[in-house]
N, C-alpha and C positions, 0 to 999 in steps of 0.2 A: 507576420507570425506573432501570435499572442502567447504569453507565458500563462499556462493554466496549471493550477495545483489542485489535485484531488486529495482531499483530506478525509481519510477513512478512520472511523471511530468505533465501528461495530464488530462484535465477535463473529466469526464465520459459522457459528453453531446455531444461531437463533433465527436468521432470516437470509434473504438473498441479496442484501445490500452489498456485500463484498463482490459477489459475482457481477452485479449490475455495474459497480464501480470499475471492475476489470474491463467489461465490455465498453464502457464509456471511455476509459483511458486509451484503449486500442483504437476506437473509432476516432477520437480527437487527434491522436498521433498520426493516423492514416491520412488526415486532411491537413497535414503540415503544421499543426500546432506544437509548441514546445511544452510537453506534458511532464509534470513532476508529480510524484505520489508520496504522501506522508501518512504513515501508519501511527495512530495514537490510541491510547486507552486500550480497550479489548481487541482492537483491530490488529495489534501485534501478534495475536494468536494465529492470524492468517499466514504469518511468515514461518510457522513451524512446519516441518515435513508432514505430509499427509499419509495416513494409513487407510487402506481400503477397509471399509466397514459396510457390509451388505445392508444392514438395517439403518444406516445413516442416510437421512432423507435428502441432503444436499449434495450436489455433484462436487467432486474434489477439484474445484477450480484453481486453488493455489498452485497447482502444478503448472498452470498456464503462465505464471509470473515469469517463467524462463523465456517467454516470448517478448518480454520488454525490449531486449536488445535488437530484435528484428524490426521493431517499430521505433527505434531510436529513443526509447524511454530510458534514459541513463541516470536520471536524477530520482533515485528511490531512497526515501528517508524513513527513519523510525524515531519516535520520541524516546530518548534515553531514559527518562523517568518512568515511562510506561513499561519499558522492557525490564528495568531493574525492579520496579514495584511488583511485577508478576513473577519474579524469581527466575527470569530467563537470562541466558548468556548469549552474547553475539554469535558464538560458535554453533549454537543450536539452530540458528535461523537458516532457512532453506535457500535464500538468495542473499547476495551481498547488498547491504544497505548502509547508508551513512547515518550514524546515530547523532541526533541533535539535542542540545540542551534547550530549555525554554527560551533563552535569549536568542539562540540560533534559529529557533522556529519563528520567533517574532520577526527576525530579519528576513527569513524566507518568505513569510506571508506578505511583508511590505514590498517585496520585489516582484510580486505577481500581478498580472493584469486582471486575473479572475481566480477566485477560490471557490471550488465546488465541494460542499460537505456531503458525504454520503453516510 
């Protein structure tokens, strides 16, 4: 089993990177990899509760983050600096994440077999 970290850095509003990363995480976990996910920069917006907007072009995929536990994806992180820089509070986030400092992120990255940036 390999330790694989998916590093998400993109906003959920501009493209389908977040949805593709979700699909990749679930697929990797389904074939017995140890998958971790780290939300940095504008990707922390993916962690906010979604609201149905009929004119919003992208599917509301962040609701599927609740499937992580079914796929044994238990290591979900967010960059503390990214969260605070955007004026967000941990209580606002839709799922439970562990907030990491820059030093914690460096340690996490060094413990992975592979890091995939999306």
